[in-house]
C-alpha positions as CSV (number, residue, x, y, z in Angstrom):
1,X,12.3,-18.2,-19.3
2,X,12.0,-14.4,-19.5
3,X,14.7,-12.6,-21.5
4,X,14.1,-9.2,-20.0
5,X,13.5,-7.6,-16.6
6,X,9.7,-7.4,-16.2
7,X,9.8,-5.5,-12.9
8,X,7.5,-7.7,-11.0
9,X,8.4,-9.1,-7.6
10,X,6.9,-12.5,-6.9
11,X,6.5,-14.7,-3.8
12,X,6.2,-18.5,-4.0
13,X,3.1,-19.6,-2.2
14,X,3.2,-23.3,-3.1
15,X,6.2,-24.9,-4.8
16,X,4.5,-28.2,-5.5
17,X,1.6,-26.6,-7.4
18,X,3.8,-23.8,-8.7
19,X,1.7,-21.1,-7.2
20,X,3.1,-17.6,-7.0
21,X,1.7,-14.2,-6.0
22,X,2.9,-11.0,-7.6
23,X,3.7,-9.0,-4.5
24,X,5.0,-5.8,-5.9
25,X,7.2,-4.0,-8.4
26,X,10.9,-3.6,-8.3
27,X,10.5,0.2,-8.4
28,X,8.6,0.0,-5.1
29,X,11.6,-1.1,-3.1
30,X,13.9,1.0,-1.1
31,X,17.4,-0.4,-0.4
32,X,20.1,2.2,0.1
33,X,22.3,0.1,2.4
34,X,20.7,-3.3,2.5
35,X,17.5,-2.6,4.3
36,X,15.4,-4.1,1.5
37,X,12.2,-2.2,2.4
38,X,9.3,-3.4,0.2
39,X,6.0,-1.6,-0.5
40,X,4.3,-4.5,1.4
41,X,6.4,-3.6,4.5
42,X,5.6,0.1,4.0
43,X,1.9,-0.4,3.6
44,X,1.7,-2.7,6.6
45,X,3.6,-0.3,8.8
46,X,1.4,2.6,7.7
47,X,-1.7,0.5,8.4
48,X,-0.6,-0.5,11.9
49,X,0.5,3.0,12.8
50,X,-2.8,4.4,11.5
51,X,-4.8,2.0,13.7
52,X,-2.6,2.6,16.7
53,X,-2.9,6.4,16.5
54,X,-6.5,6.4,15.3
55,X,-5.7,8.4,12.2
56,X,-6.3,8.0,8.5
57,X,-3.2,8.1,6.3
58,X,-4.4,8.3,2.8
59,X,-1.1,8.9,1.0
60,X,2.6,8.6,1.7
61,X,5.9,8.4,-0.1
62,X,9.4,7.8,1.1
63,X,12.9,8.5,-0.4
64,X,16.4,7.5,0.5
65,X,18.8,10.3,1.1
66,X,22.4,10.8,2.2
67,X,22.7,11.8,5.8
68,X,26.2,13.0,6.6
69,X,28.4,10.1,5.5
70,X,25.5,7.6,5.9
71,X,21.8,7.4,5.0
72,X,18.3,8.2,6.1
73,X,14.8,7.7,4.9
74,X,12.7,10.8,4.3
75,X,8.9,10.1,4.7
76,X,6.1,12.4,3.6
77,X,2.8,11.3,5.2
78,X,-0.6,12.6,4.1
79,X,-3.3,12.9,6.8
80,X,-5.9,15.5,7.6
81,X,-6.1,14.2,11.2
82,X,-4.2,15.9,14.0
83,X,-1.1,13.9,14.9
84,X,2.1,14.4,16.9
85,X,4.8,14.2,14.2
86,X,7.4,12.8,16.5
87,X,5.1,10.0,17.8
88,X,4.2,9.1,14.2
89,X,7.9,9.0,13.2
90,X,8.9,6.8,16.1
91,X,6.0,4.4,15.7
92,X,6.5,4.0,12.0
93,X,10.2,3.3,12.6
94,X,9.4,0.7,15.2
95,X,6.8,-1.1,13.1
96,X,9.2,-1.2,10.2
97,X,11.8,-2.8,12.5
98,X,9.3,-5.4,13.6
99,X,8.3,-6.2,10.0
100,X,11.7,-6.3,8.4
101,X,14.9,-7.8,10.0
102,X,17.2,-6.2,7.4
103,X,15.7,-2.8,8.1
104,X,16.2,-3.3,11.9
105,X,19.8,-4.2,11.3
106,X,20.5,-1.2,9.1
107,X,18.9,1.2,11.5
108,X,21.7,0.2,13.9
109,X,24.4,0.5,11.1
110,X,24.2,2.6,8.0
111,X,20.5,3.9,8.1
112,X,21.0,6.6,10.7
113,X,17.8,8.5,10.8
114,X,14.1,8.5,9.8
115,X,12.8,12.0,8.8
116,X,9.1,12.6,8.5
117,X,6.9,15.4,7.3
118,X,3.1,15.4,7.9
119,X,1.2,17.0,5.0
120,X,-2.5,17.5,4.2
121,X,-3.7,14.9,1.8
122,X,-4.6,17.6,-0.7
123,X,-0.8,18.2,-1.2
124,X,-0.5,14.8,-2.8
125,X,-3.5,15.2,-5.0
126,X,-2.4,18.7,-6.2
127,X,1.0,17.3,-7.1
128,X,-0.6,14.5,-9.1
129,X,-2.8,17.1,-10.8
130,X,0.3,19.2,-11.6
131,X,1.6,16.1,-13.4
132,X,-1.6,15.6,-15.4
133,X,-2.3,12.4,-13.5
134,X,-5.8,12.7,-12.2
135,X,-8.1,9.8,-11.7
136,X,-8.2,6.4,-10.0
137,X,-5.8,4.8,-12.5
138,X,-3.0,7.1,-11.3
139,X,-1.3,6.2,-8.1
140,X,1.0,8.4,-6.1
141,X,4.5,6.9,-6.1
142,X,5.4,5.1,-2.9
143,X,9.1,5.5,-3.4
144,X,10.8,8.6,-4.8
145,X,14.1,8.5,-6.6
146,X,16.4,11.5,-6.3
147,X,15.0,13.6,-9.2
148,X,11.4,12.9,-8.2
149,X,12.2,13.9,-4.6
150,X,13.7,17.2,-5.8
151,X,10.6,17.9,-7.9
152,X,8.3,17.0,-5.0
153,X,10.2,19.3,-2.5
154,X,10.2,22.2,-5.0
155,X,6.4,21.6,-5.4
156,X,5.9,21.6,-1.7
157,X,7.7,24.9,-1.3
158,X,5.1,26.5,-3.6
159,X,2.2,24.6,-2.2
160,X,3.0,25.8,1.4
161,X,2.9,29.4,0.2
162,X,-0.8,29.0,-0.8
């Protein structure tokens, strides 16, 4: 028995043999209104959309935001390939609905919109560099909390002026 929250999310593979897989971290989940979106769902949706549109998406992050009286997801997708932002947004939303029943339900109810911004991959790397986190051991956060989102958007304002 653990006496503290370790932050790992596990999936039982075989109950008889007590086999588990560590499938993520609790900080890599997004659930504003019950959509329970995991990093596995996000990664799979990004992979599927990349293949469908024949583009390379090297980085992404998403944040939950208030949208009027309800909620929305705000995605930032890093690709250096030419892509129609609206097609990417719609396909990503559709793949997430296919991968996650709770997400599909909440897109009808409280999760009213999916916002998406396409950025050059370098924007993600420059932000990491500005945080002193360079190198393969440092990963770009897949889910931003409110203060991280504010910092990121402030950074992007300056980045876009360059």
